[in-house]
DRENDO-1510 file (C-alpha; in Angstrom, 1 decimal, always signed):
<recs>
REC; n; res; u; v; w
REC; 1; UNK; +22.5; -2.1; -14.5 .
REC; 2; UNK; +20.9; +1.3; -14.7 .
REC; 3; UNK; +17.5; +2.2; -13.4 .
REC; 4; UNK; +14.7; +1.4; -15.9 .
REC; 5; UNK; +11.0; +1.8; -15.9 .
REC; 6; UNK; +8.6; -1.2; -15.7 .
REC; 7; UNK; +7.6; -1.2; -19.3 .
REC; 8; UNK; +11.3; -1.0; -20.6 .
REC; 9; UNK; +12.3; -3.7; -18.1 .
REC; 10; UNK; +9.7; -6.2; -19.4 .
REC; 11; UNK; +10.5; -5.4; -23.0 .
REC; 12; UNK; +14.3; -5.8; -22.4 .
REC; 13; UNK; +14.2; -8.7; -20.0 .
REC; 14; UNK; +15.6; -10.9; -22.8 .
REC; 15; UNK; +18.8; -8.9; -22.5 .
REC; 16; UNK; +19.6; -10.3; -19.0 .
REC; 17; UNK; +18.8; -13.8; -18.1 .
REC; 18; UNK; +16.5; -14.7; -21.0 .
REC; 19; UNK; +18.9; -14.5; -23.9 .
REC; 20; UNK; +18.0; -16.7; -26.9 .
REC; 21; UNK; +15.3; -19.2; -27.5 .
REC; 22; UNK; +16.8; -21.9; -25.3 .
REC; 23; UNK; +16.9; -19.6; -22.2 .
REC; 24; UNK; +13.4; -18.4; -22.9 .
REC; 25; UNK; +12.2; -22.0; -23.0 .
REC; 26; UNK; +14.0; -22.7; -19.7 .
REC; 27; UNK; +12.1; -19.7; -18.2 .
REC; 28; UNK; +8.8; -21.1; -19.5 .
REC; 29; UNK; +9.6; -24.4; -17.9 .
REC; 30; UNK; +9.4; -22.9; -14.5 .
REC; 31; UNK; +6.1; -23.6; -12.7 .
REC; 32; UNK; +4.3; -20.2; -12.8 .
REC; 33; UNK; +2.1; -18.7; -10.1 .
REC; 34; UNK; -0.7; -21.2; -9.4 .
REC; 35; UNK; -4.1; -20.5; -7.9 .
REC; 36; UNK; -3.3; -22.7; -4.8 .
REC; 37; UNK; +0.0; -20.8; -4.3 .
REC; 38; UNK; -2.0; -17.5; -4.1 .
REC; 39; UNK; -4.2; -18.8; -1.4 .
REC; 40; UNK; -3.3; -18.2; +2.3 .
REC; 41; UNK; -3.3; -21.4; +4.2 .
REC; 42; UNK; -5.3; -20.9; +7.4 .
REC; 43; UNK; -2.9; -23.2; +9.4 .
REC; 44; UNK; +0.1; -21.0; +8.7 .
REC; 45; UNK; +0.6; -19.0; +12.0 .
REC; 46; UNK; +4.4; -19.3; +12.5 .
REC; 47; UNK; +7.3; -17.5; +10.8 .
REC; 48; UNK; +8.9; -20.1; +8.7 .
REC; 49; UNK; +12.7; -20.4; +8.8 .
REC; 50; UNK; +12.9; -20.8; +5.1 .
REC; 51; UNK; +11.4; -17.3; +4.6 .
REC; 52; UNK; +14.4; -15.8; +6.4 .
REC; 53; UNK; +16.7; -17.8; +4.1 .
REC; 54; UNK; +14.9; -16.4; +1.0 .
REC; 55; UNK; +15.1; -12.8; +2.3 .
REC; 56; UNK; +18.8; -13.3; +3.0 .
REC; 57; UNK; +19.7; -14.5; -0.5 .
REC; 58; UNK; +17.7; -11.7; -2.0 .
REC; 59; UNK; +19.6; -9.2; +0.2 .
REC; 60; UNK; +23.0; -10.6; -0.5 .
REC; 61; UNK; +22.9; -11.5; -4.2 .
REC; 62; UNK; +24.3; -8.8; -6.5 .
REC; 63; UNK; +21.8; -7.0; -8.8 .
REC; 64; UNK; +23.4; -8.4; -11.9 .
REC; 65; UNK; +22.9; -12.0; -10.7 .
REC; 66; UNK; +19.6; -11.7; -8.9 .
REC; 67; UNK; +17.4; -12.8; -11.8 .
REC; 68; UNK; +19.5; -15.8; -12.6 .
REC; 69; UNK; +19.5; -16.8; -8.9 .
REC; 70; UNK; +15.7; -16.5; -8.7 .
REC; 71; UNK; +15.3; -18.7; -11.8 .
REC; 72; UNK; +17.6; -21.3; -10.4 .
REC; 73; UNK; +15.8; -21.4; -7.1 .
REC; 74; UNK; +12.4; -21.5; -8.7 .
REC; 75; UNK; +13.5; -24.4; -10.8 .
REC; 76; UNK; +14.6; -26.2; -7.7 .
REC; 77; UNK; +11.1; -25.8; -6.1 .
REC; 78; UNK; +11.0; -22.4; -4.4 .
REC; 79; UNK; +7.3; -21.7; -3.8 .
REC; 80; UNK; +5.8; -18.6; -5.5 .
REC; 81; UNK; +4.5; -17.3; -2.2 .
REC; 82; UNK; +8.0; -17.4; -0.6 .
REC; 83; UNK; +9.3; -15.4; -3.5 .
REC; 84; UNK; +6.6; -12.8; -3.0 .
REC; 85; UNK; +7.2; -12.7; +0.7 .
REC; 86; UNK; +11.0; -12.7; +0.4 .
REC; 87; UNK; +11.0; -9.6; -1.9 .
REC; 88; UNK; +8.5; -7.8; +0.3 .
REC; 89; UNK; +10.2; -8.5; +3.6 .
REC; 90; UNK; +13.6; -7.8; +2.1 .
REC; 91; UNK; +12.3; -4.3; +1.3 .
REC; 92; UNK; +10.7; -3.9; +4.7 .
REC; 93; UNK; +14.0; -4.6; +6.4 .
REC; 94; UNK; +16.3; -2.7; +4.1 .
REC; 95; UNK; +14.5; +0.3; +2.7 .
REC; 96; UNK; +13.7; +3.3; +4.9 .
REC; 97; UNK; +10.0; +4.3; +4.6 .
REC; 98; UNK; +10.8; +7.9; +4.8 .
REC; 99; UNK; +9.8; +9.6; +2.7 .
REC; 100; UNK; +7.0; +7.2; +1.8 .
REC; 101; UNK; +7.6; +7.0; -1.9 .
REC; 102; UNK; +10.6; +7.2; -4.2 .
REC; 103; UNK; +12.9; +4.2; -3.5 .
REC; 104; UNK; +10.2; +2.8; -1.2 .
REC; 105; UNK; +8.0; +1.9; -4.2 .
REC; 106; UNK; +10.0; -1.3; -4.3 .
REC; 107; UNK; +7.9; -2.3; -1.3 .
REC; 108; UNK; +4.6; -0.7; -2.2 .
REC; 109; UNK; +4.5; -2.3; -5.6 .
REC; 110; UNK; +4.7; -5.9; -4.5 .
REC; 111; UNK; +0.9; -6.6; -4.3 .
REC; 112; UNK; +0.5; -4.9; -7.7 .
REC; 113; UNK; +3.2; -7.2; -9.1 .
REC; 114; UNK; +1.3; -10.2; -7.7 .
REC; 115; UNK; -1.9; -9.1; -9.3 .
REC; 116; UNK; -0.2; -8.7; -12.6 .
REC; 117; UNK; +1.2; -12.2; -12.2 .
REC; 118; UNK; -2.3; -13.6; -11.7 .
REC; 119; UNK; -3.7; -11.7; -14.7 .
REC; 120; UNK; -0.9; -12.4; -17.1 .
REC; 121; UNK; -0.7; -15.2; -19.6 .
REC; 122; UNK; +0.7; -18.3; -18.0 .
REC; 123; UNK; +4.1; -18.0; -19.7 .
REC; 124; UNK; +4.5; -14.4; -18.5 .
REC; 125; UNK; +3.4; -14.7; -14.9 .
REC; 126; UNK; +6.8; -14.5; -13.4 .
REC; 127; UNK; +7.9; -11.4; -15.3 .
REC; 128; UNK; +6.3; -8.9; -12.8 .
REC; 129; UNK; +8.3; -10.5; -10.0 .
REC; 130; UNK; +11.5; -10.4; -11.9 .
REC; 131; UNK; +10.9; -6.7; -12.3 .
REC; 132; UNK; +10.1; -6.5; -8.5 .
REC; 133; UNK; +13.4; -8.2; -7.7 .
REC; 134; UNK; +15.4; -5.9; -9.9 .
REC; 135; UNK; +13.6; -2.8; -8.5 .
REC; 136; UNK; +14.4; -4.0; -4.9 .
REC; 137; UNK; +18.1; -4.3; -5.7 .
REC; 138; UNK; +18.0; -0.7; -7.2 .
REC; 139; UNK; +16.3; +0.7; -4.1 .
REC; 140; UNK; +18.5; -1.3; -1.8 .
REC; 141; UNK; +21.6; +0.3; -3.4 .
REC; 142; UNK; +20.0; +3.8; -3.2 .
REC; 143; UNK; +19.2; +3.2; +0.5 .
REC; 144; UNK; +22.9; +2.3; +1.1 .
REC; 145; UNK; +23.9; +5.6; -0.5 .
REC; 146; UNK; +21.5; +7.5; +1.8 .
REC; 147; UNK; +22.8; +6.0; +5.0 .
REC; 148; UNK; +22.0; +2.2; +4.8 .
REC; 149; UNK; +19.0; +2.2; +7.1 .
REC; 150; UNK; +17.8; -1.1; +8.6 .
REC; 151; UNK; +14.7; -1.9; +10.6 .
REC; 152; UNK; +16.2; -2.6; +14.0 .
REC; 153; UNK; +14.8; -5.2; +16.5 .
REC; 154; UNK; +12.0; -3.9; +18.7 .
REC; 155; UNK; +12.8; -3.0; +22.3 .
REC; 156; UNK; +11.3; -6.1; +23.9 .
REC; 157; UNK; +11.4; -4.9; +27.5 .
REC; 158; UNK; +9.2; -1.9; +26.6 .
REC; 159; UNK; +6.4; -3.8; +24.7 .
REC; 160; UNK; +3.1; -3.1; +26.5 .
REC; 161; UNK; +1.0; -5.9; +27.9 .
REC; 162; UNK; -2.0; -7.2; +25.9 .
REC; 163; UNK; -4.4; -5.2; +28.0 .
REC; 164; UNK; -2.5; -1.9; +27.4 .
REC; 165; UNK; -1.3; -2.3; +23.8 .
REC; 166; UNK; -4.3; -0.8; +22.0 .
REC; 167; UNK; -4.5; +2.2; +24.2 .
REC; 168; UNK; -0.7; +2.8; +24.1 .
REC; 169; UNK; -0.8; +2.6; +20.3 .
REC; 170; UNK; -3.7; +5.1; +19.9 .
REC; 171; UNK; -2.1; +7.5; +22.3 .
REC; 172; UNK; +1.3; +7.3; +20.5 .
REC; 173; UNK; -0.2; +7.7; +17.1 .
REC; 174; UNK; -2.3; +10.7; +18.2 .
REC; 175; UNK; +0.7; +12.5; +19.5 .
REC; 176; UNK; +2.9; +11.5; +16.5 .
REC; 177; UNK; +5.4; +9.7; +18.8 .
REC; 178; UNK; +7.7; +7.4; +16.7 .
REC; 179; UNK; +9.3; +5.4; +19.5 .
REC; 180; UNK; +6.2; +4.8; +21.5 .
REC; 181; UNK; +4.2; +3.8; +18.4 .
REC; 182; UNK; +6.9; +1.3; +17.3 .
REC; 183; UNK; +6.8; -0.7; +20.5 .
REC; 184; UNK; +3.0; -0.4; +20.8 .
REC; 185; UNK; +2.3; -1.7; +17.4 .
REC; 186; UNK; +4.6; -4.7; +18.1 .
REC; 187; UNK; +2.5; -5.4; +21.2 .
REC; 188; UNK; -0.7; -5.0; +19.3 .
REC; 189; UNK; +0.4; -7.5; +16.6 .
REC; 190; UNK; +1.2; -10.0; +19.3 .
REC; 191; UNK; -2.1; -9.7; +21.2 .
REC; 192; UNK; -4.8; -8.8; +18.7 .
REC; 193; UNK; -6.2; -10.3; +15.5 .
REC; 194; UNK; -5.6; -9.0; +12.0 .
REC; 195; UNK; -9.0; -7.4; +11.7 .
REC; 196; UNK; -8.6; -5.5; +15.0 .
REC; 197; UNK; -5.1; -4.3; +14.2 .
REC; 198; UNK; -5.9; -3.2; +10.7 .
REC; 199; UNK; -9.1; -1.4; +11.8 .
REC; 200; UNK; -6.9; +1.0; +13.8 .
REC; 201; UNK; -4.5; +1.4; +11.0 .
REC; 202; UNK; -7.1; +2.2; +8.3 .
REC; 203; UNK; -7.9; +5.4; +10.2 .
REC; 204; UNK; -4.2; +6.5; +10.6 .
REC; 205; UNK; -3.5; +5.5; +7.0 .
REC; 206; UNK; -5.9; +8.0; +5.7 .
REC; 207; UNK; -5.1; +10.7; +8.2 .
REC; 208; UNK; -2.9; +13.0; +6.1 .
REC; 209; UNK; -2.2; +13.4; +2.4 .
REC; 210; UNK; +1.5; +14.2; +3.0 .
REC; 211; UNK; +3.8; +12.5; +0.4 .
REC; 212; UNK; +1.0; +12.8; -2.2 .
REC; 213; UNK; -1.1; +10.1; -0.6 .
REC; 214; UNK; +1.6; +7.5; -0.2 .
REC; 215; UNK; +0.7; +6.8; +3.4 .
REC; 216; UNK; -2.8; +5.5; +2.4 .
REC; 217; UNK; -1.2; +3.6; -0.4 .
REC; 218; UNK; +1.4; +2.0; +1.9 .
REC; 219; UNK; -1.4; +1.0; +4.3 .
REC; 220; UNK; -3.5; -0.6; +1.7 .
REC; 221; UNK; -0.6; -2.5; +0.1 .
REC; 222; UNK; +0.7; -3.7; +3.4 .
REC; 223; UNK; -2.6; -5.4; +4.1 .
REC; 224; UNK; -3.0; -6.7; +0.6 .
REC; 225; UNK; +0.5; -8.3; +0.7 .
REC; 226; UNK; +0.0; -9.7; +4.2 .
REC; 227; UNK; -3.2; -11.4; +3.1 .
REC; 228; UNK; -1.0; -13.3; +0.6 .
REC; 229; UNK; +2.1; -14.1; +2.5 .
REC; 230; UNK; +0.5; -14.6; +5.9 .
REC; 231; UNK; -0.3; -12.5; +9.0 .
REC; 232; UNK; +2.7; -14.1; +10.9 .
REC; 233; UNK; +4.9; -11.6; +9.2 .
REC; 234; UNK; +2.7; -8.6; +10.3 .
REC; 235; UNK; +4.9; -7.3; +13.1 .
REC; 236; UNK; +7.9; -6.0; +11.1 .
REC; 237; UNK; +5.6; -4.9; +8.3 .
REC; 238; UNK; +3.4; -2.8; +10.5 .
REC; 239; UNK; +6.4; -1.4; +12.4 .
REC; 240; UNK; +7.7; -0.1; +9.1 .
REC; 241; UNK; +4.2; +1.1; +8.2 .
REC; 242; UNK; +3.8; +3.0; +11.4 .
REC; 243; UNK; +7.3; +4.6; +11.0 .
REC; 244; UNK; +6.2; +5.8; +7.6 .
REC; 245; UNK; +2.8; +7.0; +8.7 .
REC; 246; UNK; +4.4; +9.3; +11.3 .
REC; 247; UNK; +6.9; +10.8; +8.8 .
REC; 248; UNK; +6.8; +14.6; +8.9 .
REC; 249; UNK; +4.7; +15.0; +12.0 .
REC; 250; UNK; +1.4; +16.8; +12.0 .
REC; 251; UNK; +1.0; +19.3; +9.1 .
REC; 252; UNK; -1.6; +21.1; +7.1 .
REC; 253; UNK; -2.0; +18.0; +5.0 .
REC; 254; UNK; -3.9; +16.5; +8.0 .
REC; 255; UNK; -6.3; +19.4; +8.4 .
REC; 256; UNK; -9.1; +17.8; +6.3 .
REC; 257; UNK; -9.0; +14.8; +8.6 .
REC; 258; UNK; -9.9; +16.7; +11.7 .
REC; 259; UNK; -12.7; +18.6; +9.9 .
REC; 260; UNK; -14.1; +15.6; +8.2 .
REC; 261; UNK; -14.3; +13.7; +11.5 .
REC; 262; UNK; -16.8; +16.3; +12.7 .
REC; 263; UNK; -19.0; +15.7; +9.6 .
REC; 264; UNK; -19.5; +12.0; +10.2 .
REC; 265; UNK; -22.2; +12.7; +12.8 .
REC; 266; UNK; -24.2; +14.7; +10.3 .
REC; 267; UNK; -24.7; +11.7; +8.0 .
REC; 268; UNK; -28.0; +9.8; +8.2 .
REC; 269; UNK; -27.7; +6.5; +10.1 .
REC; 270; UNK; -28.9; +4.4; +7.1 .
REC; 271; UNK; -26.5; +5.9; +4.6 .
REC; 272; UNK; -25.3; +2.5; +3.5 .
REC; 273; UNK; -28.6; +1.7; +1.8 .
REC; 274; UNK; -28.7; +4.6; -0.6 .
REC; 275; UNK; -29.7; +4.2; -4.2 .
REC; 276; UNK; -27.4; +4.7; -7.3 .
REC; 277; UNK; -27.9; +8.0; -9.0 .
REC; 278; UNK; -25.9; +8.9; -12.1 .
REC; 279; UNK; -27.0; +12.6; -11.9 .
REC; 280; UNK; -25.5; +12.8; -8.4 .
REC; 281; UNK; -22.2; +11.4; -9.8 .
REC; 282; UNK; -22.1; +14.1; -12.4 .
REC; 283; UNK; -23.0; +16.8; -9.9 .
REC; 284; UNK; -20.3; +15.8; -7.4 .
REC; 285; UNK; -17.8; +15.6; -10.3 .
REC; 286; UNK; -18.5; +19.2; -11.2 .
REC; 287; UNK; -18.1; +20.2; -7.5 .
REC; 288; UNK; -14.8; +18.5; -7.2 .
REC; 289; UNK; -13.4; +20.5; -10.2 .
REC; 290; UNK; -13.7; +23.8; -8.2 .
REC; 291; UNK; -14.5; +23.2; -4.5 .
REC; 292; UNK; -12.1; +23.4; -1.6 .
REC; 293; UNK; -11.5; +20.6; +0.9 .
REC; 294; UNK; -14.4; +21.5; +3.2 .
REC; 295; UNK; -16.9; +22.1; +0.4 .
REC; 296; UNK; -16.0; +18.9; -1.3 .
REC; 297; UNK; -16.7; +16.9; +1.9 .
REC; 298; UNK; -19.9; +18.8; +2.6 .
REC; 299; UNK; -21.1; +18.0; -0.9 .
REC; 300; UNK; -20.6; +14.3; -0.1 .
REC; 301; UNK; -22.6; +14.6; +3.1 .
REC; 302; UNK; -25.4; +16.4; +1.4 .
REC; 303; UNK; -25.7; +13.7; -1.3 .
REC; 304; UNK; -25.6; +10.8; +1.3 .
REC; 305; UNK; -28.4; +12.5; +3.2 .
REC; 306; UNK; -30.5; +12.7; +0.1 .
REC; 307; UNK; -30.3; +9.0; -0.2 .
REC; 308; UNK; -27.6; +8.7; -2.8 .
REC; 309; UNK; -25.5; +5.5; -2.6 .
REC; 310; UNK; -21.9; +5.8; -1.6 .
REC; 311; UNK; -21.0; +4.0; -4.8 .
REC; 312; UNK; -22.3; +6.8; -7.0 .
REC; 313; UNK; -20.1; +9.3; -5.0 .
REC; 314; UNK; -17.1; +7.1; -5.3 .
REC; 315; UNK; -17.6; +7.0; -9.0 .
REC; 316; UNK; -17.4; +10.8; -9.0 .
REC; 317; UNK; -14.2; +10.8; -6.9 .
REC; 318; UNK; -12.5; +8.2; -9.0 .
REC; 319; UNK; -13.5; +10.0; -12.2 .
REC; 320; UNK; -12.2; +13.2; -10.8 .
REC; 321; UNK; -8.8; +11.7; -10.1 .
REC; 322; UNK; -8.6; +10.2; -13.5 .
REC; 323; UNK; -9.7; +13.4; -15.1 .
REC; 324; UNK; -6.8; +15.2; -13.4 .
REC; 325; UNK; -4.4; +12.7; -14.9 .
REC; 326; UNK; -5.9; +13.1; -18.4 .
REC; 327; UNK; -5.6; +16.8; -18.2 .
REC; 328; UNK; -2.0; +16.8; -17.0 .
REC; 329; UNK; +0.1; +13.7; -17.0 .
REC; 330; UNK; +2.4; +14.3; -14.0 .
REC; 331; UNK; +3.5; +12.7; -10.7 .
REC; 332; UNK; +0.9; +14.5; -8.6 .
REC; 333; UNK; -2.1; +13.7; -10.8 .
REC; 334; UNK; -1.0; +10.1; -11.2 .
REC; 335; UNK; -1.2; +9.7; -7.4 .
REC; 336; UNK; -4.6; +11.3; -7.4 .
REC; 337; UNK; -5.7; +8.0; -8.9 .
REC; 338; UNK; -3.6; +5.7; -6.8 .
REC; 339; UNK; -4.3; +7.4; -3.5 .
REC; 340; UNK; -8.1; +7.5; -4.2 .
REC; 341; UNK; -7.9; +3.8; -5.1 .
REC; 342; UNK; -6.3; +3.1; -1.7 .
REC; 343; UNK; -9.0; +5.2; +0.1 .
REC; 344; UNK; -11.6; +3.2; -1.8 .
REC; 345; UNK; -9.9; +0.0; -0.7 .
REC; 346; UNK; -10.1; +1.2; +2.9 .
REC; 347; UNK; -13.8; +1.9; +2.5 .
REC; 348; UNK; -14.3; -1.6; +1.3 .
REC; 349; UNK; -12.2; -3.3; +3.9 .
REC; 350; UNK; -13.1; -1.5; +7.1 .
REC; 351; UNK; -15.8; -2.8; +9.4 .
REC; 352; UNK; -16.4; +0.6; +11.0 .
REC; 353; UNK; -19.1; +2.9; +9.6 .
REC; 354; UNK; -17.1; +5.9; +10.9 .
REC; 355; UNK; -13.9; +4.8; +9.1 .
REC; 356; UNK; -15.8; +4.0; +5.9 .
REC; 357; UNK; -17.4; +7.4; +5.9 .
REC; 358; UNK; -14.2; +9.1; +6.8 .
REC; 359; UNK; -12.4; +7.5; +3.9 .
REC; 360; UNK; -15.1; +8.7; +1.5 .
REC; 361; UNK; -14.9; +12.3; +2.9 .
REC; 362; UNK; -11.1; +12.2; +2.8 .
REC; 363; UNK; -11.1; +11.1; -0.8 .
REC; 364; UNK; -13.3; +14.0; -1.8 .
REC; 365; UNK; -11.1; +16.4; +0.1 .
REC; 366; UNK; -7.9; +14.9; -1.2 .
REC; 367; UNK; -9.0; +15.2; -4.9 .
REC; 368; UNK; -9.2; +19.0; -4.4 .
REC; 369; UNK; -5.7; +19.0; -2.9 .
REC; 370; UNK; -4.3; +17.0; -5.8 .
REC; 371; UNK; -6.0; +19.4; -8.2 .
REC; 372; UNK; -4.5; +22.4; -6.5 .
REC; 373; UNK; -1.1; +20.7; -6.2 .
REC; 374; UNK; -1.0; +20.0; -9.9 .
REC; 375; UNK; -1.8; +23.6; -10.7 .
REC; 376; UNK; +1.0; +24.9; -8.6 .
REC; 377; UNK; +3.7; +22.7; -10.2 .
</recs>
C-alpha cells in the first residue's frame, strides 16, 4: 500500500476494508466515538495491561491487514480511547522523533484525528483513526528503513529523587543534555503533577523554531493527547518529547527566545486586562509583514503597554500566518499557521504570566522567520 495523503485516503477507503454496501453497513454498525469515551475518568491512574496489548497488535499487524483487524476488535468491544491511546503509544515507542516532523507526523496528528472524529457525522467518526492507523504503519516501515529506532527503557538507577527531579530537569534542558534530560523527566513524571510538569515543558516547547515549529507542535499535541488517554501514560510520551525538543542542539533558531525573555519585564503588570482594539490588530499585522524578529516582539510589547488586549495581538499573528499560506502554498507557510496555533495553545494552557507572554512574543518573532524562510525557498 503506497503512501497517500489524508484526503485521498478518506476518499479511497472503500478500496480496502469497506468494499461494497455490505461492508460499509458493517462499518457503520460499529459503535462510534461517544462523548463518554472522550472524557478522561479521574480514577484512572494506573497503566492498564490491555493498553499494552493494543499497542502490540498495532505494532505487529501488517499494514495491509491493520484496518480489518481494527474493525474486528472494535466490533468485539475495543473502547475508542484504547484505540486512540494504542495508535499514539505505538508511535511513541516505534518512531524516532528526530527530526520532529516527516514520519513523526503519525504521532503528532493523533489529537487532530480525535478532534475530527468528534466533529464528523456519526457514521464517519472512525475514518480519521483508520487514516491514523494506516499512517502509523507507513511511518513504522520508514523508521525501520532508517535504522529501526525504539524508545529504550529508562535507566532506573539514575532517576533523580523527587526533591531533585525538577532542578535536574531544568539544568539538563538548559545545557541541551539528552541523557540527563531523559532520566530527569522520568523522575519528574513520577513525582510531580501534570500541571507542574507541563508548565516546565511549555517553556522548552517554544524555545526554538528549529524543524519549522514542530517542537512547539509536538509539545501541544502531547498534552492534548494525554488529556484524552490519561496522564498515567505520560512518562514514555514526555521522554520522547524531550528527546525531540533537544534535537539539533542550540542554534540560531533559538535566538529570539533569549531576547524575548528580556522583554517580559518591560510589559505592564496588568497586561491581561487589556481591551480589544481592531486597529491595533491591523497595525501589528502590517508590522509583521516587514519587521525582523526583535522589532516584531517589540511591537507586541508596545501594544500591550498601551492597554491593548492580548487577543487582538493574537488575531494579528494568526492572520499573518494565514496570509503567508495564502500568498504561497508551501510546507514552510503551512507550518506558520500550525506552529502559531500551538504557541496560542501554550498561551491558553499555561498558568505562568511569564510563559504566556513569552509564547506571544515568540509567535510574533516566529512569523517573521516563517516569512523570511518562505522567501528563501
